[in-house]
Predicted model as a PDB file, atoms N, CA, C, CB and O in Angstrom, pLDDT in the B-factor column:
MODEL        1                                                                  
ATOM      1  N   MET A   1      91.861 -74.203  98.379  1.00 77.00           N  
ATOM      2  CA  MET A   1      91.169 -73.590  99.389  1.00 77.00           C  
ATOM      3  C   MET A   1      91.472 -72.343  99.147  1.00 77.00           C  
ATOM      4  CB  MET A   1      91.431 -73.997 100.704  1.00 77.00           C  
ATOM      5  O   MET A   1      90.995 -71.784 100.135  1.00 77.00           O  
ATOM      6  N   LYS A   2      91.957 -71.509  98.482  1.00 87.00           N  
ATOM      7  CA  LYS A   2      91.611 -70.076  98.658  1.00 87.00           C  
ATOM      8  C   LYS A   2      90.550 -69.634  98.183  1.00 87.00           C  
ATOM      9  CB  LYS A   2      92.430 -69.297  98.219  1.00 87.00           C  
ATOM     10  O   LYS A   2      89.898 -68.687  98.623  1.00 87.00           O  
ATOM     11  N   PHE A   3      90.235 -70.527  96.930  1.00 91.00           N  
ATOM     12  CA  PHE A   3      88.481 -69.967  96.405  1.00 91.00           C  
ATOM     13  C   PHE A   3      87.663 -70.371  97.351  1.00 91.00           C  
ATOM     14  CB  PHE A   3      87.742 -70.647  94.917  1.00 91.00           C  
ATOM     15  O   PHE A   3      86.489 -70.386  96.982  1.00 91.00           O  
ATOM     16  N   THR A   4      87.809 -70.633  98.201  1.00 93.00           N  
ATOM     17  CA  THR A   4      87.166 -72.060  99.438  1.00 93.00           C  
ATOM     18  C   THR A   4      86.572 -70.868  99.955  1.00 93.00           C  
ATOM     19  CB  THR A   4      88.411 -73.281 100.804  1.00 93.00           C  
ATOM     20  O   THR A   4      85.526 -70.582  99.370  1.00 93.00           O  
ATOM     21  N   ARG A   5      87.057 -69.730 101.272  1.00 92.00           N  
ATOM     22  CA  ARG A   5      87.890 -69.007 101.846  1.00 92.00           C  
ATOM     23  C   ARG A   5      87.168 -67.477 101.660  1.00 92.00           C  
ATOM     24  CB  ARG A   5      89.344 -69.272 101.226  1.00 92.00           C  
ATOM     25  O   ARG A   5      86.404 -66.634 102.130  1.00 92.00           O  
ATOM     26  N   ILE A   6      88.044 -67.851 100.606  1.00 92.00           N  
ATOM     27  CA  ILE A   6      87.285 -66.563  99.740  1.00 92.00           C  
ATOM     28  C   ILE A   6      85.264 -66.548  99.592  1.00 92.00           C  
ATOM     29  CB  ILE A   6      88.050 -66.794  97.820  1.00 92.00           C  
ATOM     30  O   ILE A   6      84.381 -65.849 100.089  1.00 92.00           O  
ATOM     31  N   LEU A   7      85.278 -67.186  99.075  1.00 94.00           N  
ATOM     32  CA  LEU A   7      83.532 -67.574  98.977  1.00 94.00           C  
ATOM     33  C   LEU A   7      83.370 -67.201 100.940  1.00 94.00           C  
ATOM     34  CB  LEU A   7      83.051 -70.003  98.275  1.00 94.00           C  
ATOM     35  O   LEU A   7      82.783 -66.164 101.250  1.00 94.00           O  
ATOM     36  N   LEU A   8      83.802 -67.912 101.816  1.00 94.00           N  
ATOM     37  CA  LEU A   8      83.031 -67.999 103.049  1.00 94.00           C  
ATOM     38  C   LEU A   8      83.362 -66.344 103.755  1.00 94.00           C  
ATOM     39  CB  LEU A   8      83.640 -69.499 104.095  1.00 94.00           C  
ATOM     40  O   LEU A   8      82.846 -65.717 104.680  1.00 94.00           O  
ATOM     41  N   GLY A   9      84.257 -66.111 102.983  1.00 93.00           N  
ATOM     42  CA  GLY A   9      84.359 -64.378 103.496  1.00 93.00           C  
ATOM     43  C   GLY A   9      83.401 -63.186 102.819  1.00 93.00           C  
ATOM     44  O   GLY A   9      82.919 -62.181 103.340  1.00 93.00           O  
ATOM     45  N   ILE A  10      83.330 -63.617 101.666  1.00 95.00           N  
ATOM     46  CA  ILE A  10      81.846 -63.239 101.176  1.00 95.00           C  
ATOM     47  C   ILE A  10      80.516 -63.801 102.121  1.00 95.00           C  
ATOM     48  CB  ILE A  10      81.675 -63.916  99.609  1.00 95.00           C  
ATOM     49  O   ILE A  10      79.853 -63.290 103.024  1.00 95.00           O  
ATOM     50  N   LEU A  11      80.497 -64.766 101.609  1.00 96.00           N  
ATOM     51  CA  LEU A  11      78.887 -65.047 102.484  1.00 96.00           C  
ATOM     52  C   LEU A  11      78.962 -65.693 103.976  1.00 96.00           C  
ATOM     53  CB  LEU A  11      77.847 -66.296 101.557  1.00 96.00           C  
ATOM     54  O   LEU A  11      77.895 -66.202 104.317  1.00 96.00           O  
ATOM     55  N   LEU A  12      80.051 -65.775 104.966  1.00 96.00           N  
ATOM     56  CA  LEU A  12      80.468 -66.070 106.161  1.00 96.00           C  
ATOM     57  C   LEU A  12      81.656 -64.917 106.384  1.00 96.00           C  
ATOM     58  CB  LEU A  12      80.904 -67.633 106.236  1.00 96.00           C  
ATOM     59  O   LEU A  12      82.758 -65.274 105.969  1.00 96.00           O  
ATOM     60  N   PRO A  13      81.612 -64.034 106.779  1.00 97.00           N  
ATOM     61  CA  PRO A  13      82.516 -63.638 107.080  1.00 97.00           C  
ATOM     62  C   PRO A  13      83.529 -64.508 108.140  1.00 97.00           C  
ATOM     63  CB  PRO A  13      82.085 -62.562 107.371  1.00 97.00           C  
ATOM     64  O   PRO A  13      84.503 -65.228 107.921  1.00 97.00           O  
ATOM     65  N   PRO A  14      83.087 -64.245 108.939  1.00 97.00           N  
ATOM     66  CA  PRO A  14      83.744 -64.476 110.463  1.00 97.00           C  
ATOM     67  C   PRO A  14      84.389 -66.588 110.047  1.00 97.00           C  
ATOM     68  CB  PRO A  14      81.835 -64.197 112.277  1.00 97.00           C  
ATOM     69  O   PRO A  14      85.401 -66.661 110.744  1.00 97.00           O  
ATOM     70  N   VAL A  15      84.247 -67.779 109.448  1.00 96.00           N  
ATOM     71  CA  VAL A  15      84.490 -67.764 109.020  1.00 96.00           C  
ATOM     72  C   VAL A  15      85.293 -68.479 108.035  1.00 96.00           C  
ATOM     73  CB  VAL A  15      84.380 -67.308 109.417  1.00 96.00           C  
ATOM     74  O   VAL A  15      85.686 -69.637 107.892  1.00 96.00           O  
ATOM     75  N   GLY A  16      85.451 -66.791 107.077  1.00 95.00           N  
ATOM     76  CA  GLY A  16      86.849 -67.660 105.963  1.00 95.00           C  
ATOM     77  C   GLY A  16      87.852 -66.432 106.739  1.00 95.00           C  
ATOM     78  O   GLY A  16      88.662 -66.120 105.866  1.00 95.00           O  
ATOM     79  N   VAL A  17      88.092 -65.748 107.785  1.00 96.00           N  
ATOM     80  CA  VAL A  17      89.368 -64.803 108.415  1.00 96.00           C  
ATOM     81  C   VAL A  17      89.230 -65.832 109.932  1.00 96.00           C  
ATOM     82  CB  VAL A  17      88.954 -62.531 108.641  1.00 96.00           C  
ATOM     83  O   VAL A  17      89.743 -65.201 110.855  1.00 96.00           O  
ATOM     84  N   TYR A  18      88.702 -67.170 110.399  1.00 96.00           N  
ATOM     85  CA  TYR A  18      88.744 -67.868 110.961  1.00 96.00           C  
ATOM     86  C   TYR A  18      90.243 -68.855 110.413  1.00 96.00           C  
ATOM     87  CB  TYR A  18      87.411 -68.236 110.991  1.00 96.00           C  
ATOM     88  O   TYR A  18      91.384 -68.947 110.863  1.00 96.00           O  
ATOM     89  N   LEU A  19      89.375 -69.609 108.987  1.00 95.00           N  
ATOM     90  CA  LEU A  19      90.045 -70.367 108.147  1.00 95.00           C  
ATOM     91  C   LEU A  19      91.620 -69.712 107.645  1.00 95.00           C  
ATOM     92  CB  LEU A  19      89.032 -70.577 106.990  1.00 95.00           C  
ATOM     93  O   LEU A  19      92.691 -70.269 107.404  1.00 95.00           O  
ATOM     94  N   THR A  20      91.239 -68.441 107.624  1.00 94.00           N  
ATOM     95  CA  THR A  20      92.926 -68.191 107.267  1.00 94.00           C  
ATOM     96  C   THR A  20      93.459 -67.540 108.289  1.00 94.00           C  
ATOM     97  CB  THR A  20      93.313 -67.284 105.949  1.00 94.00           C  
ATOM     98  O   THR A  20      94.544 -67.029 108.014  1.00 94.00           O  
ATOM     99  N   PHE A  21      92.956 -67.322 109.737  1.00 95.00           N  
ATOM    100  CA  PHE A  21      94.261 -66.624 109.977  1.00 95.00           C  
ATOM    101  C   PHE A  21      93.674 -67.854 111.941  1.00 95.00           C  
ATOM    102  CB  PHE A  21      94.350 -63.988 109.749  1.00 95.00           C  
ATOM    103  O   PHE A  21      94.239 -67.715 113.026  1.00 95.00           O  
ATOM    104  N   GLY A  22      92.493 -68.837 111.646  1.00 95.00           N  
ATOM    105  CA  GLY A  22      92.251 -69.011 113.263  1.00 95.00           C  
ATOM    106  C   GLY A  22      91.691 -68.118 114.124  1.00 95.00           C  
ATOM    107  O   GLY A  22      91.015 -67.148 113.781  1.00 95.00           O  
ATOM    108  N   PHE A  23      92.102 -68.597 115.810  1.00 96.00           N  
ATOM    109  CA  PHE A  23      91.359 -67.420 116.581  1.00 96.00           C  
ATOM    110  C   PHE A  23      92.830 -66.800 117.414  1.00 96.00           C  
ATOM    111  CB  PHE A  23      89.848 -68.107 117.845  1.00 96.00           C  
ATOM    112  O   PHE A  23      93.733 -67.198 118.150  1.00 96.00           O  
ATOM    113  N   GLY A  24      92.149 -65.049 116.440  1.00 96.00           N  
ATOM    114  CA  GLY A  24      92.678 -64.492 117.075  1.00 96.00           C  
ATOM    115  C   GLY A  24      92.408 -62.995 117.314  1.00 96.00           C  
ATOM    116  O   GLY A  24      91.322 -63.087 117.886  1.00 96.00           O  
ATOM    117  N   THR A  25      92.734 -61.384 117.242  1.00 96.00           N  
ATOM    118  CA  THR A  25      92.408 -60.709 116.653  1.00 96.00           C  
ATOM    119  C   THR A  25      92.100 -59.884 115.960  1.00 96.00           C  
ATOM    120  CB  THR A  25      92.379 -60.745 116.728  1.00 96.00           C  
ATOM    121  O   THR A  25      91.399 -58.907 116.223  1.00 96.00           O  
ATOM    122  N   THR A  26      92.805 -60.304 114.545  1.00 96.00           N  
ATOM    123  CA  THR A  26      91.485 -60.635 113.394  1.00 96.00           C  
ATOM    124  C   THR A  26      90.498 -61.435 112.893  1.00 96.00           C  
ATOM    125  CB  THR A  26      91.709 -60.668 112.587  1.00 96.00           C  
ATOM    126  O   THR A  26      90.184 -61.409 111.703  1.00 96.00           O  
ATOM    127  N   LEU A  27      89.785 -62.415 114.019  1.00 97.00           N  
ATOM    128  CA  LEU A  27      88.681 -62.418 114.275  1.00 97.00           C  
ATOM    129  C   LEU A  27      87.507 -62.035 114.968  1.00 97.00           C  
ATOM    130  CB  LEU A  27      88.746 -62.899 114.294  1.00 97.00           C  
ATOM    131  O   LEU A  27      86.363 -62.013 114.514  1.00 97.00           O  
ATOM    132  N   LEU A  28      87.855 -61.760 116.015  1.00 97.00           N  
ATOM    133  CA  LEU A  28      88.082 -60.910 116.321  1.00 97.00           C  
ATOM    134  C   LEU A  28      87.031 -59.334 116.617  1.00 97.00           C  
ATOM    135  CB  LEU A  28      88.914 -61.053 115.608  1.00 97.00           C  
ATOM    136  O   LEU A  28      86.000 -59.294 117.287  1.00 97.00           O  
ATOM    137  N   ILE A  29      87.567 -58.387 116.024  1.00 97.00           N  
ATOM    138  CA  ILE A  29      87.784 -57.386 114.891  1.00 97.00           C  
ATOM    139  C   ILE A  29      86.646 -58.336 113.734  1.00 97.00           C  
ATOM    140  CB  ILE A  29      89.824 -57.202 114.329  1.00 97.00           C  
ATOM    141  O   ILE A  29      85.676 -57.748 113.255  1.00 97.00           O  
ATOM    142  N   ASN A  30      86.821 -59.267 113.520  1.00 97.00           N  
ATOM    143  CA  ASN A  30      86.061 -59.181 112.068  1.00 97.00           C  
ATOM    144  C   ASN A  30      84.523 -59.404 112.824  1.00 97.00           C  
ATOM    145  CB  ASN A  30      86.612 -60.647 110.659  1.00 97.00           C  
ATOM    146  O   ASN A  30      83.573 -58.655 112.594  1.00 97.00           O  
ATOM    147  N   ILE A  31      84.476 -60.327 113.568  1.00 97.00           N  
ATOM    148  CA  ILE A  31      82.759 -60.358 113.808  1.00 97.00           C  
ATOM    149  C   ILE A  31      82.425 -59.178 115.049  1.00 97.00           C  
ATOM    150  CB  ILE A  31      82.153 -62.209 114.462  1.00 97.00           C  
ATOM    151  O   ILE A  31      81.222 -59.144 115.309  1.00 97.00           O  
ATOM    152  N   LEU A  32      83.105 -58.394 115.702  1.00 97.00           N  
ATOM    153  CA  LEU A  32      82.928 -57.056 114.805  1.00 97.00           C  
ATOM    154  C   LEU A  32      81.716 -56.365 114.849  1.00 97.00           C  
ATOM    155  CB  LEU A  32      83.087 -57.308 113.398  1.00 97.00           C  
ATOM    156  O   LEU A  32      80.807 -55.935 115.559  1.00 97.00           O  
ATOM    157  N   LEU A  33      82.454 -56.552 113.033  1.00 97.00           N  
ATOM    158  CA  LEU A  33      81.966 -55.688 112.457  1.00 97.00           C  
ATOM    159  C   LEU A  33      80.622 -56.332 111.275  1.00 97.00           C  
ATOM    160  CB  LEU A  33      83.227 -54.964 111.910  1.00 97.00           C  
ATOM    161  O   LEU A  33      79.739 -55.846 110.568  1.00 97.00           O  
ATOM    162  N   THR A  34      81.276 -57.999 111.701  1.00 97.00           N  
ATOM    163  CA  THR A  34      79.939 -58.532 111.034  1.00 97.00           C  
ATOM    164  C   THR A  34      78.662 -58.794 111.758  1.00 97.00           C  
ATOM    165  CB  THR A  34      80.197 -59.753 110.456  1.00 97.00           C  
ATOM    166  O   THR A  34      77.785 -59.636 111.567  1.00 97.00           O  
ATOM    167  N   LEU A  35      78.815 -57.717 112.758  1.00 97.00           N  
ATOM    168  CA  LEU A  35      77.981 -57.955 113.731  1.00 97.00           C  
ATOM    169  C   LEU A  35      77.132 -56.121 113.828  1.00 97.00           C  
ATOM    170  CB  LEU A  35      79.020 -58.646 115.240  1.00 97.00           C  
ATOM    171  O   LEU A  35      76.298 -55.636 114.593  1.00 97.00           O  
ATOM    172  N   LEU A  36      77.760 -55.679 112.840  1.00 96.00           N  
ATOM    173  CA  LEU A  36      77.494 -54.169 112.590  1.00 96.00           C  
ATOM    174  C   LEU A  36      76.913 -53.819 111.705  1.00 96.00           C  
ATOM    175  CB  LEU A  36      78.384 -53.449 112.469  1.00 96.00           C  
ATOM    176  O   LEU A  36      76.108 -52.899 111.563  1.00 96.00           O  
ATOM    177  N   GLY A  37      77.511 -54.951 110.693  1.00 94.00           N  
ATOM    178  CA  GLY A  37      76.221 -55.509 109.418  1.00 94.00           C  
ATOM    179  C   GLY A  37      76.776 -55.768 108.456  1.00 94.00           C  
ATOM    180  O   GLY A  37      77.642 -54.970 108.100  1.00 94.00           O  
ATOM    181  N   TRP A  38      76.559 -56.828 107.726  1.00 94.00           N  
ATOM    182  CA  TRP A  38      77.453 -57.895 106.460  1.00 94.00           C  
ATOM    183  C   TRP A  38      78.351 -57.439 106.303  1.00 94.00           C  
ATOM    184  CB  TRP A  38      77.041 -58.166 105.029  1.00 94.00           C  
ATOM    185  O   TRP A  38      79.499 -57.632 106.703  1.00 94.00           O  
ATOM    186  N   LEU A  39      77.644 -56.408 105.349  1.00 96.00           N  
ATOM    187  CA  LEU A  39      78.834 -54.895 104.319  1.00 96.00           C  
ATOM    188  C   LEU A  39      80.267 -55.513 105.100  1.00 96.00           C  
ATOM    189  CB  LEU A  39      78.418 -52.299 105.003  1.00 96.00           C  
ATOM    190  O   LEU A  39      80.888 -56.563 104.937  1.00 96.00           O  
ATOM    191  N   PRO A  40      80.477 -54.295 106.055  1.00 97.00           N  
ATOM    192  CA  PRO A  40      81.709 -54.311 106.607  1.00 97.00           C  
ATOM    193  C   PRO A  40      82.092 -55.364 107.386  1.00 97.00           C  
ATOM    194  CB  PRO A  40      81.871 -53.315 107.251  1.00 97.00           C  
ATOM    195  O   PRO A  40      83.128 -55.212 108.032  1.00 97.00           O  
ATOM    196  N   GLY A  41      81.210 -56.905 107.525  1.00 96.00           N  
ATOM    197  CA  GLY A  41      82.457 -58.114 108.223  1.00 96.00           C  
ATOM    198  C   GLY A  41      82.755 -58.521 106.494  1.00 96.00           C  
ATOM    199  O   GLY A  41      83.826 -59.128 106.528  1.00 96.00           O  
ATOM    200  N   SER A  42      82.389 -58.467 105.362  1.00 97.00           N  
ATOM    201  CA  SER A  42      82.163 -59.243 104.418  1.00 97.00           C  
ATOM    202  C   SER A  42      83.782 -58.390 103.673  1.00 97.00           C  
ATOM    203  CB  SER A  42      80.353 -59.157 103.665  1.00 97.00           C  
ATOM    204  O   SER A  42      84.764 -59.093 103.433  1.00 97.00           O  
ATOM    205  N   ILE A  43      83.798 -57.115 103.445  1.00 97.00           N  
ATOM    206  CA  ILE A  43      84.838 -56.101 103.336  1.00 97.00           C  
ATOM    207  C   ILE A  43      85.843 -56.724 103.880  1.00 97.00           C  
ATOM    208  CB  ILE A  43      84.603 -54.795 103.953  1.00 97.00           C  
ATOM    209  O   ILE A  43      86.607 -57.454 103.249  1.00 97.00           O  
ATOM    210  N   HIS A  44      85.946 -56.399 105.522  1.00 97.00           N  
ATOM    211  CA  HIS A  44      87.079 -56.949 106.290  1.00 97.00           C  
ATOM    212  C   HIS A  44      87.906 -58.172 106.302  1.00 97.00           C  
ATOM    213  CB  HIS A  44      86.731 -56.963 107.263  1.00 97.00           C  
ATOM    214  O   HIS A  44      89.133 -58.272 106.291  1.00 97.00           O  
ATOM    215  N   ALA A  45      87.009 -59.064 106.327  1.00 97.00           N  
ATOM    216  CA  ALA A  45      86.996 -60.079 105.594  1.00 97.00           C  
ATOM    217  C   ALA A  45      87.711 -60.591 104.081  1.00 97.00           C  
ATOM    218  CB  ALA A  45      85.927 -60.062 105.570  1.00 97.00           C  
ATOM    219  O   ALA A  45      88.659 -61.371 103.991  1.00 97.00           O  
ATOM    220  N   LEU A  46      87.008 -59.953 102.971  1.00 97.00           N  
ATOM    221  CA  LEU A  46      87.739 -60.109 101.817  1.00 97.00           C  
ATOM    222  C   LEU A  46      89.540 -59.036 102.042  1.00 97.00           C  
ATOM    223  CB  LEU A  46      86.478 -59.471 100.418  1.00 97.00           C  
ATOM    224  O   LEU A  46      90.620 -59.554 101.756  1.00 97.00           O  
ATOM    225  N   TRP A  47      89.457 -58.072 102.400  1.00 97.00           N  
ATOM    226  CA  TRP A  47      90.924 -57.823 102.458  1.00 97.00           C  
ATOM    227  C   TRP A  47      91.869 -58.411 103.187  1.00 97.00           C  
ATOM    228  CB  TRP A  47      91.121 -56.772 102.737  1.00 97.00           C  
ATOM    229  O   TRP A  47      93.031 -58.503 102.792  1.00 97.00           O  
ATOM    230  N   ALA A  48      91.298 -59.031 104.741  1.00 97.00           N  
ATOM    231  CA  ALA A  48      92.289 -59.999 105.433  1.00 97.00           C  
ATOM    232  C   ALA A  48      92.862 -60.692 104.716  1.00 97.00           C  
ATOM    233  CB  ALA A  48      91.859 -60.819 106.290  1.00 97.00           C  
ATOM    234  O   ALA A  48      94.088 -60.791 104.666  1.00 97.00           O  
ATOM    235  N   ILE A  49      91.291 -61.860 103.394  1.00 96.00           N  
ATOM    236  CA  ILE A  49      92.219 -62.953 103.240  1.00 96.00           C  
ATOM    237  C   ILE A  49      93.048 -62.388 102.228  1.00 96.00           C  
ATOM    238  CB  ILE A  49      91.603 -64.352 102.865  1.00 96.00           C  
ATOM    239  O   ILE A  49      94.108 -62.995 102.384  1.00 96.00           O  
ATOM    240  N   LEU A  50      93.232 -61.424 101.090  1.00 95.00           N  
ATOM    241  CA  LEU A  50      93.493 -61.306  99.609  1.00 95.00           C  
ATOM    242  C   LEU A  50      94.835 -61.011 101.049  1.00 95.00           C  
ATOM    243  CB  LEU A  50      92.563 -60.021  98.037  1.00 95.00           C  
ATOM    244  O   LEU A  50      95.508 -62.041 101.105  1.00 95.00           O  
ATOM    245  N   LYS A  51      95.142 -60.370 101.704  1.00 96.00           N  
ATOM    246  CA  LYS A  51      96.545 -59.711 102.214  1.00 96.00           C  
ATOM    247  C   LYS A  51      97.318 -60.891 102.731  1.00 96.00           C  
ATOM    248  CB  LYS A  51      96.375 -58.507 103.486  1.00 96.00           C  
ATOM    249  O   LYS A  51      98.519 -61.076 102.537  1.00 96.00           O  
ATOM    250  N   HIS A  52      96.677 -61.504 103.264  1.00 94.00           N  
ATOM    251  CA  HIS A  52      97.657 -62.712 103.739  1.00 94.00           C  
ATOM    252  C   HIS A  52      97.801 -63.393 102.874  1.00 94.00           C  
ATOM    253  CB  HIS A  52      97.339 -63.563 104.765  1.00 94.00           C  
ATOM    254  O   HIS A  52      98.653 -64.279 102.928  1.00 94.00           O  
ATOM    255  N   GLU A  53      96.825 -63.166 101.518  1.00 92.00           N  
ATOM    256  CA  GLU A  53      97.496 -64.563 100.093  1.00 92.00           C  
ATOM    257  C   GLU A  53      98.796 -63.204  99.429  1.00 92.00           C  
ATOM    258  CB  GLU A  53      95.505 -65.271  98.052  1.00 92.00           C  
ATOM    259  O   GLU A  53      99.963 -63.281  99.045  1.00 92.00           O  
ATOM    260  N   GLU A  54      98.330 -62.671  99.501  1.00 91.00           N  
ATOM    261  CA  GLU A  54      99.528 -61.809  99.102  1.00 91.00           C  
ATOM    262  C   GLU A  54     100.993 -62.238 100.044  1.00 91.00           C  
ATOM    263  CB  GLU A  54      99.044 -60.089  99.403  1.00 91.00           C  
ATOM    264  O   GLU A  54     101.999 -62.914  99.829  1.00 91.00           O  
ATOM    265  N   GLN A  55     100.608 -61.659 100.853  1.00 91.00           N  
ATOM    266  CA  GLN A  55     102.011 -62.240 101.959  1.00 91.00           C  
ATOM    267  C   GLN A  55     102.526 -62.968 101.562  1.00 91.00           C  
ATOM    268  CB  GLN A  55     101.925 -62.834 103.223  1.00 91.00           C  
ATOM    269  O   GLN A  55     103.502 -62.805 100.830  1.00 91.00           O  
ATOM    270  N   ALA A  56     101.825 -64.556 102.070  1.00 89.00           N  
ATOM    271  CA  ALA A  56     102.242 -66.290 101.818  1.00 89.00           C  
ATOM    272  C   ALA A  56     102.665 -65.765 100.407  1.00 89.00           C  
ATOM    273  CB  ALA A  56     100.746 -67.840 101.882  1.00 89.00           C  
ATOM    274  O   ALA A  56     103.745 -65.197 100.567  1.00 89.00           O  
ATOM    275  N   ASN A  57     102.271 -65.703  99.040  1.00 91.00           N  
ATOM    276  CA  ASN A  57     103.242 -65.308  98.113  1.00 91.00           C  
ATOM    277  C   ASN A  57     104.588 -64.404  97.588  1.00 91.00           C  
ATOM    278  CB  ASN A  57     102.698 -65.142  97.669  1.00 91.00           C  
ATOM    279  O   ASN A  57     105.202 -64.414  96.521  1.00 91.00           O  
ATOM    280  N   GLN A  58     104.739 -63.688  98.728  1.00 91.00           N  
ATOM    281  CA  GLN A  58     106.084 -62.858  98.344  1.00 91.00           C  
ATOM    282  C   GLN A  58     106.667 -64.078  99.736  1.00 91.00           C  
ATOM    283  CB  GLN A  58     106.133 -60.505  98.610  1.00 91.00           C  
ATOM    284  O   GLN A  58     107.857 -64.332  99.922  1.00 91.00           O  
ATOM    285  N   ALA A  59     106.102 -64.373 100.141  1.00 91.00           N  
ATOM    286  CA  ALA A  59     107.352 -64.969 100.835  1.00 91.00           C  
ATOM    287  C   ALA A  59     107.780 -67.093 100.497  1.00 91.00           C  
ATOM    288  CB  ALA A  59     106.853 -64.578 102.810  1.00 91.00           C  
ATOM    289  O   ALA A  59     108.609 -67.818 101.048  1.00 91.00           O  
ATOM    290  N   SER A  60     107.102 -67.292  99.765  1.00 84.00           N  
ATOM    291  CA  SER A  60     107.344 -67.825  98.947  1.00 84.00           C  
ATOM    292  C   SER A  60     108.466 -68.150  98.307  1.00 84.00           C  
ATOM    293  CB  SER A  60     106.831 -67.507  98.526  1.00 84.00           C  
ATOM    294  O   SER A  60     109.225 -69.119  98.326  1.00 84.00           O  
ATOM    295  N   GLY A  61     108.392 -66.829  97.562  1.00 72.00           N  
ATOM    296  CA  GLY A  61     108.808 -66.256  95.767  1.00 72.00           C  
ATOM    297  C   GLY A  61     109.305 -64.732  96.255  1.00 72.00           C  
ATOM    298  O   GLY A  61     109.699 -63.915  95.422  1.00 72.00           O  
TER     299      GLY A  61                                                      
ENDMDL                                                                          
END                                                                             
């Protein structure tokens, strides 16, 4: 699932963020950044998804 979210974060940034965070401020920020351009949306999506994974790994182990 992690690989899928990262791939979607690159190709369709809001979808990757939605699968990770659901509907919330992170998704809205990502949608706005994606509307400004694909690259800012993708960068934000990758950062948010990887940061979420890092925090999940720290909490579990």
